[in-house]
C-alpha positions as a printed NumPy array, in Angstrom:
array([[  2.722,  10.83 ,  -1.096],
       [  0.821,   8.488,  -3.353],
       [  1.963,   9.879,  -6.669],
       [  5.298,  10.887,  -8.131],
       [  4.175,  14.494,  -8.302],
       [  2.071,  15.585,  -5.353],
       [ -1.172,  17.236,  -6.413],
       [ -2.31 ,  19.743,  -3.833],
       [ -5.672,  21.44 ,  -3.592],
       [ -6.299,  24.201,  -6.139],
       [ -6.54 ,  26.72 ,  -3.333],
       [ -5.794,  26.534,   0.341],
       [ -9.051,  26.652,   2.329],
       [ -8.956,  29.66 ,   4.642],
       [-12.499,  29.9  ,   5.934],
       [-14.225,  27.302,   8.086],
       [-16.754,  26.693,   5.345],
       [-14.04 ,  26.022,   2.783],
       [-12.124,  23.734,   5.143],
       [-15.333,  21.838,   5.855],
       [-15.918,  21.426,   2.115],
       [-12.404,  20.049,   1.578],
       [-12.885,  17.553,   4.413],
       [-16.247,  16.571,   2.951],
       [-14.677,  15.875,  -0.432],
       [-11.822,  13.881,   1.098],
       [-14.279,  11.82 ,   3.169],
       [-16.3  ,  11.134,   0.021],
       [-13.124,  10.189,  -1.808],
       [-12.344,   7.65 ,   0.897],
       [-15.778,   6.068,   0.58 ],
       [-15.605,   5.874,  -3.192],
       [-12.079,   4.464,  -3.044],
       [-13.23 ,   1.658,  -0.742],
       [-16.314,   0.969,  -2.868],
       [-14.821,   1.234,  -6.348],
       [-11.081,   0.858,  -5.965],
       [ -8.44 ,   3.252,  -7.277],
       [ -9.21 ,   2.792, -10.967],
       [-12.97 ,   2.875, -10.422],
       [-12.925,   6.124,  -8.479],
       [-13.741,   9.306, -10.409],
       [-14.389,  12.949,  -9.652],
       [-18.027,  12.57 , -10.689],
       [-18.547,   9.689,  -8.272],
       [-16.759,  11.537,  -5.503],
       [-18.828,  14.676,  -6.109],
       [-22.043,  12.623,  -6.037],
       [-20.987,  10.948,  -2.797],
       [-20.22 ,  14.358,  -1.29 ],
       [-23.599,  15.626,  -2.592],
       [-22.01 ,  18.528,  -4.452],
       [-21.644,  19.442,  -8.094],
       [-18.479,  18.488, -10.013],
       [-17.873,  22.218, -10.472],
       [-17.766,  22.73 ,  -6.728],
       [-15.285,  19.869,  -6.407],
       [-13.014,  21.345,  -9.08 ],
       [-12.814,  24.594,  -7.125],
       [-10.674,  22.699,  -4.617],
       [ -9.141,  19.714,  -6.439],
       [ -7.874,  19.485, -10.041],
       [ -8.514,  15.745, -10.466],
       [ -9.267,  12.498,  -8.656],
       [ -5.577,  11.815,  -8.042],
       [ -5.342,  14.94 ,  -5.892],
       [ -8.24 ,  13.759,  -3.727],
       [ -7.059,  10.173,  -3.421],
       [ -3.558,  11.369,  -2.607],
       [ -4.986,  13.177,   0.399],
       [ -6.921,  10.075,   1.448],
       [ -4.008,   7.679,   1.169],
       [ -1.407,  10.065,   2.596],
       [ -3.542,  10.439,   5.719],
       [ -4.021,   6.684,   5.976],
       [ -0.309,   5.926,   5.636],
       [  0.57 ,   8.634,   8.152],
       [ -1.865,   7.143,  10.677],
       [ -0.593,   3.63 ,   9.966],
       [  2.991,   4.744,  10.438],
       [  2.069,   6.32 ,  13.773],
       [  0.287,   3.164,  14.948],
       [  3.211,   0.931,  13.97 ],
       [  5.802,   3.229,  15.539],
       [  3.813,   3.501,  18.77 ],
       [  3.38 ,  -0.282,  18.898],
       [  7.082,  -0.898,  18.354],
       [  8.22 ,   1.629,  20.952],
       [  5.613,   0.527,  23.518],
       [  6.731,  -3.104,  23.315],
       [ 10.47 ,  -2.578,  23.014],
       [ 11.15 ,  -3.52 ,  26.654],
       [  8.422,  -6.154,  26.976],
       [  9.447,  -9.609,  28.183],
       [  8.206, -11.07 ,  24.891],
       [  8.813,  -8.01 ,  22.741],
       [  8.754,  -9.839,  19.41 ],
       [  5.35 , -11.46 ,  19.967],
       [  3.72 ,  -8.376,  21.449],
       [  5.035,  -6.242,  18.595],
       [  3.723,  -8.686,  15.971],
       [  0.309,  -8.7  ,  17.667],
       [  0.226,  -4.901,  17.789],
       [  1.32 ,  -4.71 ,  14.151],
       [ -1.545,  -6.962,  13.064],
       [ -3.956,  -4.835,  15.089],
       [ -2.719,  -1.711,  13.315],
       [ -2.9  ,  -3.231,   9.838],
       [ -6.374,  -4.672,  10.382],
       [ -7.829,  -1.293,  11.362],
       [ -8.35 ,  -0.191,   7.728],
       [ -7.919,  -3.38 ,   5.722],
       [ -9.738,  -1.879,   2.746],
       [ -7.269,   0.973,   2.361],
       [ -4.407,  -1.436,   3.046],
       [ -5.553,  -3.455,   0.025],
       [ -5.608,  -0.33 ,  -2.14 ],
       [ -2.069,   0.625,  -1.123],
       [ -0.552,  -2.829,  -1.627],
       [ -2.583,  -4.191,  -4.539],
       [ -3.722,  -1.225,  -6.63 ],
       [ -0.859,   1.258,  -6.483],
       [  2.525,   0.788,  -8.141],
       [  5.228,   0.512,  -5.496],
       [  7.188,   3.403,  -6.996],
       [  4.079,   5.617,  -6.951],
       [  3.831,   5.603,  -3.18 ],
       [  6.764,   7.542,  -1.815],
       [  5.201,   8.067,   1.61 ],
       [  4.862,   4.319,   2.073],
       [  8.554,   3.956,   1.209],
       [  9.423,   6.654,   3.737],
       [  7.324,   4.856,   6.348],
       [  9.274,   1.641,   5.722],
       [ 12.587,   3.467,   6.059],
       [ 11.513,   4.814,   9.454],
       [ 10.627,   1.326,  10.63 ],
       [ 13.981,   0.055,   9.306],
       [ 15.682,   2.689,  11.46 ],
       [ 13.663,   1.682,  14.524],
       [ 14.534,  -1.983,  14.122],
       [ 18.175,  -1.155,  13.412],
       [ 18.358,   0.95 ,  16.571],
       [ 16.833,  -1.911,  18.542],
       [ 19.425,  -4.349,  17.181],
       [ 22.25 ,  -1.99 ,  18.075],
       [ 20.843,  -1.651,  21.582],
       [ 20.641,  -5.415,  22.067],
       [ 23.818,  -6.353,  20.175],
       [ 26.333,  -3.494,  20.343],
       [ 28.897,  -5.204,  18.079],
       [ 27.069,  -7.396,  15.572],
       [ 29.13 ,  -9.086,  12.866],
       [ 26.387,  -8.755,  10.274],
       [ 25.496,  -5.317,   9.003],
       [ 22.709,  -3.912,  11.126],
       [ 20.999,  -2.13 ,   8.246],
       [ 20.835,  -5.357,   6.22 ],
       [ 19.486,  -7.363,   9.169],
       [ 16.859,  -4.717,   9.935],
       [ 15.784,  -4.533,   6.284],
       [ 15.346,  -8.295,   6.068],
       [ 13.335,  -8.558,   9.286],
       [ 11.049,  -5.644,   8.452],
       [ 10.303,  -6.959,   4.949],
       [  9.707, -10.498,   6.22 ],
       [  7.238,  -9.32 ,   8.863],
       [  5.578,  -6.942,   6.386],
       [  5.097,  -9.692,   3.814],
       [  3.621, -12.209,   6.259],
       [  1.309,  -9.845,   8.153],
       [ -0.049,  -8.06 ,   5.104],
       [ -0.385, -11.315,   3.198],
       [ -2.348, -12.788,   6.089],
       [ -4.762,  -9.855,   6.184],
       [ -5.307,  -9.575,   2.436],
       [ -5.331, -13.286,   1.561],
       [ -7.248, -14.497,   4.643],
       [ -5.675, -18.002,   4.585],
       [ -7.286, -20.867,   6.547],
       [ -4.82 , -20.372,   9.375],
       [ -5.621, -18.997,  12.806],
       [ -4.383, -15.564,  13.785],
       [ -2.668, -17.025,  16.842],
       [ -0.82 , -19.544,  14.683],
       [  0.415, -16.781,  12.391],
       [  1.606, -14.748,  15.376],
       [  3.363, -17.747,  16.943],
       [  5.123, -18.813,  13.741],
       [  6.155, -15.297,  12.797],
       [  7.436, -14.704,  16.326],
       [  9.528, -17.865,  16.07 ],
       [ 10.828, -16.786,  12.672],
       [ 11.971, -13.363,  13.891],
       [ 13.259, -14.631,  17.238],
       [ 15.236, -17.359,  15.465],
       [ 16.776, -14.816,  13.11 ],
       [ 17.734, -12.61 ,  16.043],
       [ 19.254, -15.615,  17.807],
       [ 21.287, -16.21 ,  14.665],
       [ 22.632, -12.684,  14.955],
       [ 23.75 , -13.416,  18.51 ],
       [ 25.368, -16.67 ,  17.391],
       [ 27.122, -14.964,  14.508],
       [ 28.59 , -12.498,  16.997],
       [ 30.631, -15.307,  18.532],
       [ 34.037, -14.824,  16.973],
       [ 37.656, -14.48 ,  17.927],
       [ 39.708, -11.333,  17.988],
       [ 43.468, -10.803,  18.09 ],
       [ 44.899, -10.738,  21.6  ],
       [ 48.616,  -9.994,  21.8  ],
       [ 50.502, -12.721,  23.673],
       [ 47.414, -14.808,  24.377],
       [ 47.703, -18.592,  23.959],
       [ 46.091, -19.96 ,  20.812],
       [ 43.176, -22.278,  21.487],
       [ 42.729, -25.533,  19.579],
       [ 41.019, -24.877,  16.256],
       [ 41.679, -21.141,  16.412],
       [ 43.563, -19.499,  13.516],
       [ 47.173, -18.613,  14.466],
       [ 46.563, -14.865,  14.363],
       [ 43.756, -15.073,  16.927],
       [ 43.727, -15.59 ,  20.632],
       [ 40.808, -16.11 ,  23.028],
       [ 37.228, -16.222,  21.684],
       [ 35.196, -13.046,  21.945],
       [ 31.456, -12.958,  22.53 ],
       [ 29.872,  -9.602,  21.757]])
């Protein structure tokens, strides 16, 4: 949800005509949000865009926040689905990191205007659905790390959190800031960043474990035996 307290419609639309009216208002809210931004949107502007009277709008929504919540909740839900599908589809790809980064950029670029609203105009703590979306992606990445590295030394949840936030920051920053850098360069550098971090996880898994009666190798602490590579 896009607000601390979710504002639902005043009444649930039961007839086709009522449902059509609600969809019309939400569509108008989306247009006004893209044109005016979150602060510039108002119920009067949304009603005018929907070509209805403010009174008709208030039959279904109590305020602009209720309308914009519907707009942004739908957008974040669709974005979450696109990102999840992209991640799962590329999990077994030969170059899974690069293909996932490319698919992620494709998903984020689809509605760059709404992306800007979510990341630049809403307080982070006011968007609980976005936070839930990020937690789902954290879980996906964590599961992937466990699959590839069954016994990592570093905490999987910490590693997943860091990678997800790093990729989020770079990809969203690229879309919203439009720096003088090619898309392919961004993809290549971000791929190298993530792949290098993952390689570091593999390297950090190289450690020694106690082996009763095993000879101690040079440079190995007395309580440890042969090296163990997870």
